[in-house]
Rosetta silent file (secondary structure, phi, psi, omega in degrees, C-alpha in Angstrom):
SEQUENCE: VGAALLLCGVVVWHMSNLNLGNVLTLVAGILLVALGVFLPLIPKRVVICTAAAVACAFALFVFLFACGQSERLPARADAVIVLGAGLHGDRVSRTLKRRLDTALSVAEAYPDAVVVVSGGQGHGETTTEADAMSRYLIGVGFPPERILKEERARSTQENFNFSKELLDARFSGAQYSVVYVTTDFHAYRAGICAAQAGFAGAGHVSAKLNWYLYPMSYLRESLAVLKTWVFG
SCORE:     score description
SCORE:     0.000 S_00000001
   1 L     0.000  -42.692  178.679    0.000    0.000    0.000 S_00000001
   2 H   -61.366  -43.031  179.247    2.823    2.370    0.849 S_00000001
   3 H   -63.997  -39.265  178.744    4.557    1.720   -2.464 S_00000001
   4 H   -64.399  -40.520  178.151    1.288    2.291   -4.346 S_00000001
   5 H   -65.239  -41.370  178.050    0.776    5.612   -2.553 S_00000001
   6 H   -61.544  -46.178  179.572    4.333    6.696   -3.353 S_00000001
   7 H   -61.647  -45.495  179.797    3.898    5.846   -7.021 S_00000001
   8 H   -61.535  -45.219 -178.978    0.540    7.622   -7.172 S_00000001
   9 H   -61.475  -42.657 -179.581    1.919   10.718   -5.441 S_00000001
  10 H   -66.642  -45.068 -178.287    4.901   10.995   -7.793 S_00000001
  11 H   -62.309  -48.045 -177.827    2.823   10.474  -10.950 S_00000001
  12 H   -68.467  -33.783  176.614    0.154   13.021   -9.985 S_00000001
  13 H   -57.343  -41.947 -179.392    2.823   15.495   -8.855 S_00000001
  14 H   -76.201  -17.782 -179.613    4.218   15.473  -12.395 S_00000001
  15 H   -90.342  -19.781 -173.792    0.720   15.799  -13.878 S_00000001
  16 L  -146.704 -176.132  178.096   -0.408   18.782  -11.804 S_00000001
  17 L   -70.109  146.289  174.081    0.709   21.465   -9.360 S_00000001
  18 L   -68.911  128.310  179.008    2.318   20.329   -6.095 S_00000001
  19 L  -141.934 -179.877 -176.426   -0.237   20.725   -3.325 S_00000001
  20 H   -59.976  -37.561  179.853   -0.990   19.512    0.176 S_00000001
  21 H   -60.767  -43.369  177.967   -2.784   16.429   -1.130 S_00000001
  22 H   -62.724  -44.389 -179.390    0.296   15.290   -3.061 S_00000001
  23 H   -61.860  -44.534  179.657    2.546   15.894   -0.051 S_00000001
  24 H   -61.901  -39.302  179.226    0.228   13.954    2.268 S_00000001
  25 H   -64.027  -43.712  179.085    0.122   11.035   -0.181 S_00000001
  26 H   -65.276  -42.720 -179.988    3.931   10.914   -0.371 S_00000001
  27 H   -64.747  -44.220  178.745    4.320   11.165    3.407 S_00000001
  28 H   -61.805  -39.411  178.673    1.712    8.424    3.998 S_00000001
  29 H   -63.399  -45.232  179.337    3.472    6.232    1.441 S_00000001
  30 H   -61.525  -44.128 -178.779    6.867    6.710    3.088 S_00000001
  31 H   -64.228  -41.196 -178.868    5.470    5.960    6.560 S_00000001
  32 H   -70.831  -38.002  176.323    3.697    2.791    5.427 S_00000001
  33 H   -63.031  -44.301  178.566    6.743    1.523    3.526 S_00000001
  34 H   -61.803  -39.649  178.510    8.898    2.169    6.608 S_00000001
  35 H   -62.491  -42.125 -179.860    6.352    0.357    8.772 S_00000001
  36 H   -67.482  -41.657 -177.251    6.433   -2.647    6.456 S_00000001
  37 H   -68.645  -42.394 -174.012   10.230   -2.782    6.198 S_00000001
  38 L  -104.079   21.002 -176.020   10.927   -2.361    9.912 S_00000001
  39 H   -53.628  -42.200 -179.450    7.846   -4.149   11.258 S_00000001
  40 H   -63.757  -21.706 -176.234    9.814   -6.705   13.344 S_00000001
  41 H   -96.803   -6.929 -174.102   11.612   -3.859   15.144 S_00000001
  42 L   -91.701  133.222  178.575    8.577   -1.690   15.851 S_00000001
  43 L   -57.086  145.414 -175.551    6.847   -1.985   19.256 S_00000001
  44 H   -59.099  -37.966 -177.583    3.464   -3.703   19.094 S_00000001
  45 H   -65.387  -31.987  177.057    1.607   -0.704   20.551 S_00000001
  46 H   -67.565  -40.808  178.263    2.920    1.516   17.730 S_00000001
  47 H   -63.712  -43.363 -179.548    1.659   -0.989   15.151 S_00000001
  48 H   -63.627  -44.501  179.139   -1.747   -1.146   16.855 S_00000001
  49 H   -63.405  -39.405  178.596   -2.032    2.663   17.001 S_00000001
  50 H   -64.832  -44.250  178.797   -1.043    2.924   13.346 S_00000001
  51 H   -61.900  -39.969  179.116   -3.609    0.294   12.333 S_00000001
  52 H   -65.500  -40.800  179.219   -6.298    2.124   14.334 S_00000001
  53 H   -64.458  -41.590  178.372   -5.411    5.442   12.691 S_00000001
  54 H   -64.333  -40.653  179.257   -5.578    3.865    9.215 S_00000001
  55 H   -63.793  -42.366  178.400   -8.964    2.302   10.052 S_00000001
  56 H   -64.940  -41.392  178.545  -10.352    5.652   11.260 S_00000001
  57 H   -62.794  -42.715  179.624   -9.051    7.409    8.157 S_00000001
  58 H   -64.032  -39.767  178.274  -10.647    4.790    5.918 S_00000001
  59 H   -62.132  -39.492  178.210  -13.969    5.153    7.755 S_00000001
  60 H   -67.666  -38.825  176.801  -13.849    8.923    7.182 S_00000001
  61 H   -58.588  -44.808 -178.694  -13.049    8.372    3.486 S_00000001
  62 H   -64.129  -40.744  178.323  -16.115    6.136    3.160 S_00000001
  63 H   -61.081  -47.185 -179.508  -18.293    8.730    4.915 S_00000001
  64 H   -65.151  -38.481  178.646  -17.125   11.519    2.596 S_00000001
  65 H   -63.559  -43.869 -179.636  -17.577    9.296   -0.459 S_00000001
  66 H   -62.920  -41.244  178.168  -21.130    8.424    0.586 S_00000001
  67 H   -62.463  -35.690 -178.364  -21.975   12.104    1.110 S_00000001
  68 H   -71.948  -17.978 -179.096  -20.648   12.887   -2.358 S_00000001
  69 H   -85.099  -14.911  178.142  -22.958   10.376   -4.011 S_00000001
  70 L   -87.663  141.306  179.357  -26.106   12.106   -2.794 S_00000001
  71 L  -131.745  151.544 -179.918  -27.468   14.996   -4.848 S_00000001
  72 E  -137.477  111.416  178.419  -30.225   17.502   -4.230 S_00000001
  73 L  -114.470  116.088  178.446  -31.796   19.459   -7.079 S_00000001
  74 L   -73.203  166.406  179.525  -34.642   21.832   -6.185 S_00000001
  75 L   -65.893  -28.818 -177.690  -37.572   22.442   -8.492 S_00000001
  76 L  -140.133  139.924  176.034  -36.323   25.971   -9.126 S_00000001
  77 L  -141.887  136.622  179.354  -32.889   27.616   -8.916 S_00000001
  78 L   -96.942  -17.810 -178.156  -31.875   31.197   -9.651 S_00000001
  79 E  -149.040  144.737  174.556  -28.116   30.654   -9.460 S_00000001
  80 E  -118.997  118.460 -179.713  -25.594   27.851   -9.946 S_00000001
  81 E  -100.149  123.415  177.993  -22.324   28.288   -8.033 S_00000001
  82 E  -106.066  118.700 -178.174  -19.323   26.386   -9.405 S_00000001
  83 E   -80.836  134.756 -176.941  -16.496   26.033   -6.885 S_00000001
  84 L   -70.372  160.868  173.302  -13.001   26.493   -8.303 S_00000001
  85 L  -142.810 -172.911 -173.228  -10.191   23.934   -8.325 S_00000001
  86 L   -65.843  153.519  174.162   -6.598   23.964   -9.541 S_00000001
  87 E  -112.776  160.103  166.717   -5.426   25.296  -12.887 S_00000001
  88 E  -105.138   91.038 -174.166   -2.516   24.328  -15.116 S_00000001
  89 E    72.226 -101.599  176.772   -1.197   27.836  -15.722 S_00000001
  90 L  -121.122   14.771 -178.284   -4.321   29.409  -17.196 S_00000001
  91 E  -110.536  145.157 -179.260   -6.092   26.181  -18.229 S_00000001
  92 E   -68.807  144.179  177.321   -8.662   24.300  -16.185 S_00000001
  93 L   -77.717  171.832  178.058   -7.529   21.023  -14.632 S_00000001
  94 H   -59.865  -42.855  179.873   -9.280   17.705  -15.222 S_00000001
  95 H   -61.794  -44.968 -178.568  -11.074   18.020  -11.885 S_00000001
  96 H   -68.710  -36.668  176.981  -12.253   21.538  -12.652 S_00000001
  97 H   -59.517  -41.882  178.909  -13.323   20.554  -16.174 S_00000001
  98 H   -64.328  -37.977  176.419  -15.569   17.872  -14.706 S_00000001
  99 H   -63.604  -42.948 -178.379  -17.133   20.430  -12.368 S_00000001
 100 H   -67.625  -40.792  177.801  -17.763   22.794  -15.264 S_00000001
 101 H   -64.420  -37.818  175.736  -19.236   20.086  -17.478 S_00000001
 102 H   -65.347  -41.217  179.244  -21.526   19.089  -14.612 S_00000001
 103 H   -63.021  -35.273  177.275  -22.494   22.735  -14.116 S_00000001
 104 H   -61.752  -41.457  178.329  -23.418   22.993  -17.800 S_00000001
 105 H   -65.350  -40.011  178.676  -25.868   20.121  -17.373 S_00000001
 106 H   -65.987  -42.570 -179.254  -27.323   21.758  -14.267 S_00000001
 107 H   -62.854  -31.302  176.590  -27.621   25.131  -16.037 S_00000001
 108 H   -64.828  -32.699  179.616  -29.598   23.454  -18.830 S_00000001
 109 H   -74.684  -20.002  179.167  -32.144   22.349  -16.234 S_00000001
 110 L  -127.163   78.670 -171.636  -32.474   25.963  -15.017 S_00000001
 111 L   -64.482  -16.224 -179.995  -32.388   28.092  -18.202 S_00000001
 112 L   -98.442   -1.413 -175.706  -33.007   31.351  -16.316 S_00000001
 113 L   -81.885  146.403  171.285  -30.298   30.818  -13.708 S_00000001
 114 E   -87.807  155.586  179.038  -27.014   32.704  -13.647 S_00000001
 115 E  -113.830  119.702  177.423  -23.788   30.734  -13.187 S_00000001
 116 E   -96.496  117.330  174.129  -21.267   32.007  -10.628 S_00000001
 117 E   -97.376  121.734 -169.368  -17.732   30.789  -11.276 S_00000001
 118 E  -122.557  124.462  175.559  -15.824   31.202   -8.032 S_00000001
 119 L   164.006  132.443  177.310  -12.078   31.062   -7.403 S_00000001
 120 L   -86.879 -161.918 -177.804   -9.073   33.347   -7.003 S_00000001
 121 L  -100.938  123.605 -178.441   -5.510   32.867   -8.209 S_00000001
 122 L  -103.839 -177.224 -179.440   -3.491   30.164   -6.485 S_00000001
 123 L   -63.092  132.390  178.947    0.141   29.068   -6.454 S_00000001
 124 L    80.357    3.873  179.978    1.410   28.152   -9.919 S_00000001
 125 E  -105.531  140.985 -176.401   -1.605   29.704  -11.645 S_00000001
 126 L  -100.047    0.244  175.582   -1.252   32.566  -14.123 S_00000001
 127 L  -152.746  175.627  177.424   -4.844   33.784  -13.868 S_00000001
 128 L   -77.199  151.880  177.699   -7.774   33.464  -11.512 S_00000001
 129 H   -61.678  -37.526  179.746   -9.723   30.236  -11.492 S_00000001
 130 H   -61.728  -39.893  179.402  -12.901   32.217  -12.157 S_00000001
 131 H   -65.615  -44.569  179.080  -11.402   33.725  -15.310 S_00000001
 132 H   -64.463  -38.695  178.990  -10.283   30.327  -16.635 S_00000001
 133 H   -65.599  -42.864  178.441  -13.677   28.842  -15.805 S_00000001
 134 H   -61.409  -44.372 -179.610  -15.491   31.660  -17.573 S_00000001
 135 H   -64.569  -36.638  177.840  -13.352   31.262  -20.687 S_00000001
 136 H   -63.701  -47.405 -178.630  -13.996   27.510  -20.718 S_00000001
 137 H   -62.227  -44.230  179.269  -17.775   27.970  -20.499 S_00000001
 138 H   -64.962  -35.392 -179.141  -17.809   30.632  -23.210 S_00000001
 139 H   -65.119  -26.251  178.325  -15.564   28.427  -25.350 S_00000001
 140 L   -98.307   10.954  172.332  -18.160   25.642  -25.357 S_00000001
 141 L    97.870   10.235  179.193  -20.944   28.048  -26.279 S_00000001
 142 L   -76.701  137.898 -176.491  -22.393   29.066  -22.908 S_00000001
 143 L   -63.307  122.889 -178.261  -23.897   32.594  -22.990 S_00000001
 144 H   -63.023  -27.456 -179.128  -21.465   35.050  -21.343 S_00000001
 145 H   -69.029  -11.937  178.149  -24.328   37.222  -20.065 S_00000001
 146 H   -95.154    3.276 -175.382  -25.326   34.363  -17.736 S_00000001
 147 E  -105.403  132.354  170.231  -21.871   34.224  -16.082 S_00000001
 148 E  -115.530  132.019 -178.960  -20.823   36.048  -12.919 S_00000001
 149 E  -103.758  125.823  173.729  -17.126   35.924  -11.968 S_00000001
 150 E  -112.625  109.064 -167.788  -16.042   35.816   -8.327 S_00000001
 151 L  -112.990   16.266 -177.391  -12.248   36.176   -8.419 S_00000001
 152 L  -106.151  -22.978 -168.417  -11.209   36.717   -4.795 S_00000001
 153 L   -64.302  136.910  175.391  -11.876   33.410   -3.018 S_00000001
 154 L  -122.272    5.319  179.506   -8.925   31.407   -1.676 S_00000001
 155 L  -152.872  167.646  179.670  -10.942   28.857    0.328 S_00000001
 156 H   -62.450  -41.864  179.812  -14.269   27.036    0.212 S_00000001
 157 H   -62.139  -40.285  178.181  -15.761   29.358    2.814 S_00000001
 158 H   -68.747  -32.567  174.349  -14.711   32.388    0.780 S_00000001
 159 H   -51.312  -48.580 -176.902  -16.194   30.801   -2.353 S_00000001
 160 H   -77.833  -40.598 -179.582  -19.603   30.973   -0.741 S_00000001
 161 H   -60.302  -49.471 -177.260  -19.147   34.229    1.176 S_00000001
 162 H   -73.059  -32.381  176.047  -18.019   36.219   -1.866 S_00000001
 163 H   -65.473  -36.453  178.441  -20.517   34.512   -4.184 S_00000001
 164 H   -64.783  -37.977  176.801  -23.286   35.551   -1.807 S_00000001
 165 H   -60.223  -44.244  179.115  -22.162   39.167   -2.046 S_00000001
 166 H   -63.830  -43.728 -176.516  -22.398   39.002   -5.844 S_00000001
 167 H   -72.452  -35.628  175.580  -25.794   37.317   -5.798 S_00000001
 168 H   -59.631  -41.984  178.051  -27.232   39.664   -3.165 S_00000001
 169 H   -68.876  -39.103 -178.802  -26.291   42.563   -5.426 S_00000001
 170 H   -62.873  -42.364 -175.588  -27.604   40.761   -8.526 S_00000001
 171 L   -99.634    9.518  173.346  -31.017   40.076   -6.996 S_00000001
 172 L    51.907   40.654  176.074  -31.185   43.375   -5.056 S_00000001
 173 L    83.772   -7.871  178.606  -31.906   41.712   -1.762 S_00000001
 174 L   -71.577  157.872  179.173  -34.791   39.600   -3.069 S_00000001
 175 L   -70.535  142.999  178.220  -34.943   35.933   -2.111 S_00000001
 176 L  -148.426  158.076 -179.327  -33.281   33.517   -4.511 S_00000001
 177 L  -111.889  151.690 -170.886  -32.417   29.820   -4.568 S_00000001
 178 E  -132.799  144.511  167.413  -29.000   28.312   -5.229 S_00000001
 179 E  -123.054  132.560  176.822  -27.440   25.061   -6.426 S_00000001
 180 E  -111.384  150.534 -178.606  -23.688   24.558   -5.981 S_00000001
 181 E  -121.468  127.965  174.632  -21.437   22.239   -7.964 S_00000001
 182 E  -146.553 -169.943  178.470  -18.258   20.668   -6.610 S_00000001
 183 E   -92.954  153.998 -170.668  -16.478   17.290   -6.713 S_00000001
 184 H   -54.834  -41.487 -177.569  -17.893   14.330   -4.799 S_00000001
 185 H   -65.175  -20.349 -172.414  -15.158   14.183   -2.109 S_00000001
 186 H   -99.210   -6.499 -170.061  -15.758   17.872   -1.327 S_00000001
 187 H   -63.448  -39.883 -176.361  -19.573   17.849   -1.127 S_00000001
 188 H   -62.538  -53.305 -177.388  -19.891   17.344    2.650 S_00000001
 189 H   -68.408  -34.142  177.243  -17.682   20.249    3.727 S_00000001
 190 H   -60.336  -37.645  178.069  -19.014   22.468    0.933 S_00000001
 191 H   -63.451  -39.130  177.146  -22.488   21.987    2.393 S_00000001
 192 H   -63.166  -46.619 -178.858  -21.270   23.159    5.810 S_00000001
 193 H   -65.349  -37.795  178.556  -19.622   26.239    4.278 S_00000001
 194 H   -61.793  -44.596  179.613  -22.705   27.010    2.186 S_00000001
 195 H   -64.302  -39.904  179.778  -24.922   26.987    5.273 S_00000001
 196 H   -66.165  -28.812  179.750  -22.486   29.204    7.188 S_00000001
 197 H   -81.634  -10.119  179.812  -22.514   31.716    4.322 S_00000001
 198 L   108.578    9.156  178.360  -26.302   31.929    4.410 S_00000001
 199 L   -99.707   50.163  179.726  -27.215   29.398    1.721 S_00000001
 200 L   -62.082  133.225  179.274  -29.173   27.137    4.058 S_00000001
 201 L    79.518   12.373  179.504  -31.006   24.473    2.095 S_00000001
 202 L   -64.034  143.608  173.975  -28.979   25.017   -1.077 S_00000001
 203 E   -77.166  164.727  178.577  -29.135   22.238   -3.639 S_00000001
 204 E  -152.216  151.578  175.194  -25.982   20.509   -4.781 S_00000001
 205 E  -135.363  138.019 -177.075  -24.638   18.285   -7.540 S_00000001
 206 E  -107.479  129.998  169.195  -21.336   16.414   -7.395 S_00000001
 207 E   -80.813  150.220 -178.420  -18.922   15.915  -10.279 S_00000001
 208 L   -83.466  149.292 -177.750  -17.092   12.591  -10.228 S_00000001
 209 L   -98.091  139.791  172.507  -13.396   12.372   -9.368 S_00000001
 210 L   -60.234  134.812 -171.445  -10.794   10.608  -11.491 S_00000001
 211 H   -57.873  -35.206 -175.614   -9.898    7.400   -9.638 S_00000001
 212 H   -74.463   -7.376  176.672   -6.152    8.088   -9.507 S_00000001
 213 H   -95.999   -0.154 -178.299   -6.803   11.313   -7.569 S_00000001
 214 H   -56.842  -50.620 -174.549   -8.599    9.530   -4.739 S_00000001
 215 H   -57.730  -53.689 -176.803   -5.644    9.218   -2.304 S_00000001
 216 H   -67.940  -35.990 -178.355   -4.518   12.853   -2.353 S_00000001
 217 H   -67.966  -45.394 -177.492   -8.022   14.283   -2.564 S_00000001
 218 H   -75.578  -32.374  175.438   -9.441   12.279    0.323 S_00000001
 219 H   -63.578  -48.743 -179.617   -6.341   12.671    2.512 S_00000001
 220 H   -64.543  -43.597 -178.696   -6.382   16.445    2.119 S_00000001
 221 H   -66.105  -34.557  178.468  -10.158   16.679    2.505 S_00000001
 222 H   -62.311  -41.765  176.607  -10.102   14.545    5.644 S_00000001
 223 H   -63.418  -40.909  179.741   -7.732   17.005    7.321 S_00000001
 224 H   -64.556  -39.390  178.683   -9.948   19.895    6.231 S_00000001
 225 H   -66.621  -43.303  177.766  -13.045   18.164    7.624 S_00000001
 226 H   -61.070  -40.855  177.513  -11.311   17.436   10.931 S_00000001
 227 H   -62.236  -41.295  178.458  -10.267   21.091   11.135 S_00000001
 228 H   -63.906  -43.728  179.138  -13.864   22.132   10.446 S_00000001
 229 H   -62.566  -37.585 -174.903  -15.207   19.811   13.146 S_00000001
 230 H   -83.814  -46.346 -172.386  -12.712   21.055   15.727 S_00000001
 231 H  -106.950  -11.016 -178.104  -12.409   24.785   14.929 S_00000001
 232 L    88.773    0.000    0.000  -15.495   25.486   12.848 S_00000001
């Protein structure tokens, strides 16, 4: 398992920007390989604690995966919020492309809804995620007048906070309904952040994750969820 994690971490590192998920995958791989190699020399209680930690992590992965498989589409939506993900320079990543393609399907179901593309500029990116997302949607024929760009967010909570500011201004304080689009592993925490931003009861749709991104995505998301549970 450790060797598989190391291989996965190295391959994905070369395919995308280095991020916390890649680092966690490499560190987990190194620790598991070391555990396997030096198992006869390691005290039994350390092995038991490690096995318990791996079991708890796996249980959390399963919980997050299950949450990502559920979707909620209301009868009516005035806005579709697409949460940003990493770019390759100024081009959308595979993960972000899947979110955008999913958002296009959702937008077809709500022809009067505006689409908010949300995401600032991260490390290794040459433009904001919102700008790259907007260009992708326009490039596949989506009407630009239906797009709102939120280009400041650097976290999931900011995605929703800043998107709410744009939508409040767009609808002049009137009530409106929202559907957000993210990737399946991220759906649970996104729902918490949406509620905290004032989007209680928002609908959601999950884009599917490429299988080879599971280790880094779920490792990173698990830490983020634990941080949310402990610190809010």
